[in-house]
N, C-alpha and C positions, 0 to 999 in steps of 0.2 A: 504493500500500500504506500502511496505517496501523498503526503500532506501538503496542500497548497492553500494559499490565502487569496481571496478575491475582494476587491473594494468596489462597492456599489454606491453611486451618488444618489441621494434621495432629496426630493422637495419636501419641505415641512408644510403639512396641510393646515395645521392650527397655529400658523406663525404669529398671528396677532396675540394669541394667548401666552405664547412662550418666549416672545422676542425679548421682553424685559428681563426675565431671569437669565436668559442666555447672555444678554448684554452684561449683566452683573458678573457672570462667571468669566466672560471674555475679558472684562476689565481686571478681574482678580488675577487671571493668568498673567496679564501684563505687569501688574504690581509685584507679583511673586518673582517674575523674571528680573525685574529691576533690582529687587532686594538681593537676589542671588548674584546678579551681575556685579553689584557694588561689593559684595563679600568677596567674589572671585578676584576683582581688581585689587582689593586691599591685600589679599593673600599673595597675589603676584608681586605687588610692590614690596611687601614685607619679607617674603621668603624666596621669591624668584620662581615659585612653582604655582601651577594652576590646579585648583582642587578638582577632583573627579566628582562624578555624580553621587557616589556613595558618601563622600565627605559632605557634600552640599545637603544631602538628605539628613544626615546625622546632625549637622549644625543648625538647620532651619526647621526641623520637624516641629519645634515648639513655638515658632514665630507666628504671629497673628496672621500674616499674609498667607502662610501655609494652610491655615484653616479656612481660607476663602474658597477652597475647592475640596472635592473628595480627595482622600489621601493619595490614591493611585493617580489621580489627575495632577496633583501637585508634583508627585514624583516624576511624571512625564515631562513637565515643564523644566525641572532641574536637569533631567537627562538631555533634553534638547539644548539647553544652555551649555552643558559640559561638552556636548558634541560640537557646538559652534566654536567654543574656545579651542578645542583640540584641532579643529580644521584651520583656524587662524594661526595657531602656534606652529603647525607643520608646514605652512606656506612660506615660500621664499620670495614672494612678490611684495616689494616694499609698499605697494599701493594698498595692500590689504590692511584693514583695521580690525581691532577686536570687536566682538559683538556689541552693538550699541544698546542704549536704553530704549524701551518701547514707550514712546510718548508722541503726542501730536501738538505742535505749537501753532498758535494763531498770532498774526502780526498786524500792527496798525499801519497807517500810510507811511510812517517814518521808519518802518522796519523793526519796531520794538515788539518783543513778545508780550502780548497782553493776556494770553490765556493758554493754559497747558492742560491736556487731558490724556488719559491712556487710551490707546486704540483697542479694538476688540481682537484679542489674540485667539488663535485656535485652541479649543479645549478638548482634551482626550479623556474618555472614560474607558477603563479596562473592565474586565469581567465582573469584579466585585462591585463595581459602581453601576451595573446594568441589570435591568430586568426586562426581558424581551417578551412581547406578545405577538408572535408572527401571524396568528390567525387574524388579528385586527390591524396589523401593521402599526403597532405602537411600541414605544420603548420608554422605560422609566430611567431617568438619569439622576443619580444621587446628587443632592445639593451639598455644597460645602457648609461646615458648621456655622460660619458667619452669615449665611444667607437663609437660615431658618429663623424667620422673623418672630415666630410665636411658637410656644410649646405644642400647640395643636395644629400648627401649620404643616402642610405636606413637606416631607423631607426629600422629595424628588420632583423632577420636572417631567411631566407626561407629554411626550412628543409623538404626534401622529405624522407618519411619513408616507410618501408615495414614490416608488421607483419606476423605472421604465417598464413597459409591458413585457411580460414573460420572465421577469426577474423574481426569483424566490429567495428571500433572506432567511437563511437557516444557519445554525451553529455560529451565532454572532459572537465574535471575540472582542471587538473594540468598536467604539463609536467616536467619531471626531465631529465636533460642531465647528464649521468653517464659515466665517463671515465674508460674503461677497460684496465688496465695496461698490462695484458697478451696479449691482441690482439692489443694494442696500437691504439685504436680507440674509438670514442664516440658511445653511443647508447642512445635511448630514452626510458623512462618509462612513458607510457601514462595512466593516472588515469581517468577512466570514471565512470559516475554515471548511475546506472540502477534503475528504479522503477519497482518492481515486486509485484504481488499479494501475500499477506501474506497467506500462505497455512493453512489449518486446521491442528490441532495437530494430530500426528500419532495415538494417543490413550489417555487413561486416566490413564495409569500407571505412577509411579513416580520413581525418582532416586535421590541418594544423593552422593555428591563428597567431599571427605576429601583430602585436599592438605597438603603435608608434605615434609620432608627432604629425608628420605630413599626411600620411595615410593612417587613419585611426586604426584600421584593421586590414590586414591582408590574409586571405584564406586560401590555402592550397589543399586540393583534394587528391585522393589516391588514384583516381581515374584520369589523372593528368589534365586537370582544369584548375583555374584559379580566379579569385575575385578580389577586387580592390574596393575599399570604402574610404574615400577621402574625408578628412575631418574639417573641411573648410567652415562648415556651419559652427562647429564648436570653437574654432579659432576666432572667427568673427565675433561671436558672443563673448569670448574670453577677453577681447580687447575693448569691445563696446561697453559692456555693462560696468566694469570697474571705472572707466572714465566718467560714465554718467553718474555713478554712485559718488565719485569724488567731487562732483559738482554740487552735491546736496549740502545745504547749510547744516543740516543735522543728520549725522550718520545713523541715528536710530529713529529718524522721523518717518512720516508716512510714505513719502516718495522713495526714500532709500530702502525702506522695508519692502515696498512694492517691487522695486527693481531687483532686489535680492531674490524675492519669491519667483518673479518671472524668469530670471536667469536659471534658478534651480529647476523650475518646471520644464524649461526648454531642454536643459541638459538631461534631465530624467527621461523625457520623451525621446530624445535622440538615442539614449542607451537602450530603452525598451524596443524602439523600432528596429535598431540595428540587430539586437539579439534575436528578435522575432524573425527577421529576414534571414539571418544566418542559419537558424534552426530549420526554417522552412526549406532552405537550399539543401541542408544536410539530409532532411527526410526524403527529398526528391532524389538524392543521389545514393540513398541507402547507407548513410554513414552511421556507424554504431559507436564510434569513439572520436572525441575531439581533443587534441592536445593544444593547450594555451600556454604561451610563454610566461614564465614567472619573472616579473620585472624587478624583483628585489636586487638583482645584480646590476640593473640599469641605474637604479636610484642610489646605490651605495657602492663605495670602493671596497678594496680588500680589507680595510680596517673598520668597516661598518659605518664610515662617515658619508654624509650626503655628497654626491658628486656635483660639481659646479659645471653646468652646461651653458652658462651665459644667461643674460637677463631673460631673453625670450624663451630659451630652452627650459629654464627653471619654471617659468610661468606656465608653459605648456605641460610639462611633466606633472607639476603639482596641481594645476588647474583641472586636469582631466582625471577623473576618478577611475583609474584602470581596474582597481580592485572591485569597485562597485559594479562596473560593467561585467566583470568576470562572474560575480555572484548572480547577477541577473541572467546571464547566459546559462549558467549552470542550472538555475531554477527552471528556465523555460525548456532546456534540453532534457532534463529529467522527466518532464511531463510527456516527452516523446520517446522515452526509453534510451536516450543517448547519454553516454558517459562523458563527462568533462574532466580532464586531468591537467593539472599545472605541471609543466616540465621545465627543467633548467634551460634558460635562454642563452647562457654563456657560449660565445663562439658562433652562434647561429648566423650572425650578420656578416661574418668574414670567412665562412666556409662554403665552398662550392657544393651545392646539393647534388650535382651530377657525378663528380669524380672524387669529392671529399677533400680536395686541396684547401688548406687553410692559409690565408695570407691577408694581413691588414691592408695591403695596397690594392686588393682586387675590387673593392667597392670604390670605383673611380669618381662617381658622382652620387648625389643623394638618391636618385632613382635608377641608377645603372650599376650592374655588377658584371665585371668581365673577368673570366678565369684564364690566366696565362697557361695553365696546365692543359686544359682541354679545348681552349678557344671558344668556350661558350659565353654568350652575352645575354643577360636577361634582367628582368625587373628585380631590384635589390630586395624590396620588401617581400615579394613572392618567394624569392630564394630563402629568406629568413623563415617564412611560414612553412616552406617545404622541409627545411631542416628541423623545425619544431615538430612537424608531423612525423618525421622519421625518428625524432628524439635522438639526435646524433650524440648526445652526451651519455646515452645509455648503450653500452657496448652490446647488450643483448639484442637491441633493435636497430643496429647501425648498418647491417649488411646491405640493405636495399639501396643505400645512397651511392654505392660504388658500382652498381650494375651498369654496364656500358651500353646497353641496348635501349635505354629509355629516351623518349622524345624530349626535346628542350623548347619546342616552339611555344607551348602553352606557358612556359615560364616567362617568355618575353612579351606575350600578348594576353594579359588577363582581362576578364570582363570588369567593367567599372560601373559601380552603382553610386548614385548621388542621393542625398537626403532631400526629399520633396516635402515642404512644410505641410502640405495638405494631405498627402497620402503615404508618407514614409519613404522607404528606399525603392528606387526605380532605376532601370538601365539609364545610363548617362544621356542617351539620345531622347528619352521620353520625359525627362525632368523639365518642368516649366515653372516651378515655384521654389527656387532655391535661394532667393534673396533673404538677407537678415530682416 
């Protein structure tokens, strides 16, 4: 059995009745975020270390703002803040700032702040804070202690929801109340667990994936075919959004928060669309195992220190969540019975996948690999992907790379798929909507 989670978006039918309590919980989430943010900044200044979510929970569990939400909801806010601080701390981009405070400022004609309020943050309820009535499409969401106005007052918010036709909400694990600023109303994101039978593998063929900067992914298949997935959209977003965020007067203000959210959503959608397309291609080709390059050797030198790839290289490497993409790919591949294995990527970019000759000088340009031993010339990223498929660092699986009767034409002319904003990845000639 394979456990998967699906998220269903739902409209709130009784919005007029629940908007006010949801507003209060959204504001409470912002206040708790700010309290924890202040504590984290103080710890950073005093000790040079950023507290993890366990320390935040231990230190703030008795704070009044913690009681503004159900305990599990408060814990989720602190987990999100810790994740944001870790993301900032691990970045090498000087333009990145630590997580800001969640507040909205209002200014007069002279540019002076005349009013400040907290925005409506997303509130998450986990299982202990949920009671679900799937028969009537209703869910009870536990109130925080500070929002129980009267001893006889309800200790929950009863929300009636409506999903798209044909959607059945069962095995509810988590509920997120998300405020849509454009529509000025709340909506629910319902996370459900499904147990499905693990299917048989589509076949016994293999594939290798090389993740990189210019081409986000190069895929080599055992039937002598290859695909390239340029990362132009990610790169454009990676330069556009930080510049726009830097222009904001308040790094934690409404516009900066909206830009961060939009950037994250676009990147997440890119990863999901790419993983879906690669898995579909693997199913079509009867692939049962996919090797993905382990990029730890790319990020770190032999002493475990971060490598310096220059300003733009560091921005690209740390801005693109390779690990996150790999986890999404593994999740989608399992649902089709395909095994995903991370293999050592060391030496794959400088080794000829046809004859096995290793030479630092054979990669003459970013996109061209020329082997002086066998006179082969082909796409450098596809060569790396083929070496990953062959797992050249594993002596037990290395014999195929030196077979002399293999074709090389497919290594030089891979198929190219571009990201179409409206419909995901399509062949290069068919993409019409790839602008940022």
